[in-house]
C-alpha positions as CSV (number, residue, x, y, z in Angstrom):
1,X,21.2,-15.3,2.6
2,X,21.7,-14.7,-1.1
3,X,21.3,-18.5,-1.8
4,X,17.9,-18.5,0.2
5,X,16.7,-15.3,-1.9
6,X,18.0,-17.3,-5.3
7,X,16.5,-20.4,-4.5
8,X,13.0,-18.6,-3.9
9,X,12.6,-18.1,-7.8
10,X,11.9,-14.9,-9.7
11,X,9.1,-14.1,-7.6
12,X,11.4,-13.0,-4.8
13,X,12.3,-9.8,-6.8
14,X,9.0,-8.3,-6.2
15,X,9.1,-9.1,-2.6
16,X,12.2,-7.7,-2.2
17,X,11.0,-4.7,-3.8
18,X,7.8,-4.3,-1.6
19,X,10.3,-4.7,1.6
20,X,12.5,-1.7,0.2
21,X,9.4,0.5,-0.2
22,X,7.8,-0.7,3.4
23,X,11.0,0.4,4.8
24,X,11.3,3.8,3.0
25,X,7.8,4.5,3.5
26,X,7.9,3.7,7.2
27,X,11.1,6.0,7.7
28,X,9.4,9.2,6.0
29,X,6.2,8.9,7.7
30,X,7.7,8.4,10.9
31,X,9.5,11.6,10.2
32,X,6.8,13.5,8.6
33,X,4.1,12.7,11.0
34,X,5.3,14.2,14.1
35,X,2.6,15.5,16.2
36,X,4.9,18.5,17.5
37,X,5.7,19.6,13.8
38,X,2.3,19.3,12.6
39,X,0.5,20.7,15.6
40,X,2.4,22.6,17.9
41,X,0.9,23.1,21.2
42,X,1.6,26.8,21.6
43,X,0.6,27.7,18.2
44,X,-3.1,28.3,19.3
45,X,-1.9,30.9,22.3
46,X,0.5,32.5,19.8
47,X,-2.5,33.3,17.4
48,X,-4.6,34.4,20.3
49,X,-1.9,36.8,21.1
50,X,-1.5,38.4,17.8
51,X,-5.4,38.7,17.6
52,X,-5.3,40.5,20.9
53,X,-2.7,42.8,19.9
54,X,-4.2,43.5,16.4
55,X,-1.0,41.9,14.7
56,X,-2.8,39.7,12.1
57,X,-1.5,40.7,8.7
58,X,-0.8,39.5,5.4
59,X,2.6,38.8,6.3
60,X,1.6,37.1,9.6
61,X,-0.7,34.8,8.0
62,X,1.9,33.8,5.2
63,X,4.0,33.1,8.4
64,X,1.5,31.1,10.0
65,X,0.6,29.2,7.0
66,X,4.1,28.1,6.3
67,X,4.9,27.2,10.1
68,X,3.0,24.0,9.9
69,X,-0.2,22.0,9.1
70,X,-2.1,23.3,11.8
71,X,-0.8,26.8,11.0
72,X,-2.2,26.3,7.4
73,X,-5.6,25.4,8.8
74,X,-5.7,28.5,11.3
75,X,-4.4,30.9,8.2
76,X,-7.4,29.7,6.3
77,X,-9.8,30.3,8.9
78,X,-8.3,33.7,10.0
79,X,-8.4,34.7,6.4
80,X,-12.1,34.4,6.1
81,X,-12.9,35.0,9.8
82,X,-14.6,38.5,9.1
83,X,-17.3,36.8,6.6
84,X,-18.9,35.0,9.5
85,X,-18.5,31.7,11.7
86,X,-20.0,29.6,9.1
87,X,-17.6,30.8,6.4
88,X,-14.9,30.4,8.8
89,X,-15.5,26.9,9.7
90,X,-15.8,26.1,5.9
91,X,-12.5,27.5,5.3
92,X,-11.0,25.5,7.9
93,X,-12.6,22.4,6.8
94,X,-11.5,22.7,3.4
95,X,-7.9,23.5,4.4
96,X,-8.2,20.5,7.0
97,X,-9.0,18.0,4.2
98,X,-6.0,18.9,2.2
99,X,-3.9,18.8,5.5
100,X,-5.2,15.0,6.3
101,X,-4.8,13.9,2.7
102,X,-0.8,14.8,2.9
103,X,-0.9,13.3,6.3
104,X,-2.3,10.0,4.7
105,X,0.4,10.2,1.8
106,X,1.7,6.5,0.9
107,X,-0.5,4.7,3.6
108,X,-2.3,3.4,0.8
109,X,0.4,2.0,-0.6
110,X,1.6,0.5,2.6
111,X,-1.9,-1.2,3.0
112,X,-1.7,-2.5,-0.4
113,X,1.9,-4.1,0.2
114,X,0.3,-5.6,3.1
115,X,-2.4,-7.1,1.2
116,X,-0.2,-8.1,-2.0
117,X,2.9,-9.5,-0.3
118,X,1.4,-12.6,1.2
119,X,-0.6,-13.2,-2.3
120,X,2.8,-13.1,-4.1
121,X,4.2,-15.6,-1.5
122,X,1.2,-17.8,-2.3
123,X,1.5,-17.6,-5.8
124,X,5.4,-18.7,-5.2
125,X,4.0,-21.8,-3.3
126,X,1.8,-22.7,-6.1
127,X,4.5,-22.4,-8.9
128,X,6.9,-24.4,-6.5
129,X,4.2,-27.2,-6.2
130,X,3.5,-27.3,-9.7
131,X,7.2,-27.5,-10.4
132,X,7.2,-30.6,-7.8
133,X,4.5,-32.4,-9.7
134,X,5.7,-32.1,-13.0
135,X,8.8,-33.3,-11.8
136,X,6.9,-36.4,-10.5
137,X,5.2,-36.9,-13.6
138,X,8.3,-36.5,-15.7
139,X,10.9,-38.3,-13.5
140,X,8.9,-40.0,-10.9
141,X,9.8,-39.8,-7.2
142,X,13.4,-40.8,-7.7
143,X,15.0,-37.4,-8.4
144,X,15.0,-35.8,-4.6
145,X,17.0,-32.7,-5.8
146,X,14.1,-31.7,-8.1
147,X,11.6,-32.4,-5.6
148,X,13.3,-30.4,-2.9
149,X,13.9,-27.5,-5.4
150,X,10.2,-27.2,-5.7
151,X,9.5,-27.5,-2.0
152,X,11.8,-25.3,-1.3
153,X,10.7,-22.5,-3.8
154,X,6.9,-22.9,-2.1
155,X,8.2,-22.4,1.3
156,X,10.6,-19.6,0.9
157,X,8.5,-17.4,-1.2
158,X,5.4,-17.8,1.4
159,X,7.8,-17.2,4.4
160,X,9.3,-13.8,2.4
161,X,5.8,-12.7,1.5
162,X,4.6,-13.1,5.1
163,X,7.7,-11.5,6.7
164,X,7.2,-8.4,4.6
165,X,3.2,-8.2,5.0
166,X,3.3,-8.3,8.5
167,X,5.7,-5.6,9.3
168,X,3.5,-3.6,6.6
169,X,0.3,-4.3,8.3
170,X,1.4,-3.3,11.7
171,X,3.3,-0.2,10.3
172,X,0.0,0.8,8.5
173,X,-2.0,0.6,11.5
174,X,0.1,2.5,13.6
175,X,0.6,5.4,11.1
176,X,-3.3,5.6,10.5
177,X,-3.7,5.6,14.3
178,X,-1.3,8.4,14.6
179,X,-3.1,10.5,11.9
180,X,-6.3,9.8,13.5
181,X,-4.9,11.2,16.8
182,X,-3.3,14.4,15.2
183,X,-6.5,15.1,13.1
184,X,-8.6,14.9,16.6
185,X,-5.8,17.5,18.2
186,X,-6.3,19.8,15.1
187,X,-9.9,19.7,15.2
188,X,-10.1,20.7,19.0
189,X,-7.7,23.6,18.3
190,X,-9.5,25.0,15.4
191,X,-12.9,24.9,17.3
192,X,-11.0,26.7,20.2
193,X,-10.0,29.2,17.3
194,X,-13.5,29.7,15.9
195,X,-15.3,29.8,19.4
196,X,-12.9,32.7,20.4
197,X,-13.5,34.9,17.6
198,X,-17.4,34.3,17.5
199,X,-18.4,33.7,20.7
200,X,-17.6,34.8,24.4
201,X,-15.4,32.1,25.0
202,X,-11.8,32.6,25.4
203,X,-8.7,30.5,25.0
204,X,-6.7,29.9,28.2
205,X,-3.2,30.4,28.3
206,X,-1.0,27.5,26.8
């Protein structure tokens, strides 16, 4: 394996660094983007129970804010619920935008790697072919070792770039879809809370 990497030339180094970054980001995002941790299903029912029992206080709001991302959104809305429906919705949207930003952390880097890794491989291909044609000009076609080395560099860097880019692209799409799904769930829960406080609608037991 080391010989293959070595024969790919110096461009294998950034490709290897990209592969390490992809693995690290995937592990971190898979652990972080857990729907049950971000938007617990029982949280809305718990909050509604606090409201019915007049248990909402500064301490409860802090506990709610620290419990989960959805809890942070609920706490922002509840803190401004007395100012009316519109102010409450604005507070929820502001908190939600920060939560979504946090959930999308590193996804931009993952998408960039998916786009850049094949280009690095392509650059290696170009450099390898330049090496081949330079050898042909200098020594003719008799030196098979030099020709094979250039062609090997071209093929290895291309393959390595694609090997990194394909999983990175798949992971980026997967995690983006997971974020979108969680956002939809949080929007639904937040709407239920707003409606419960500022209309006749009531939350069903979860």
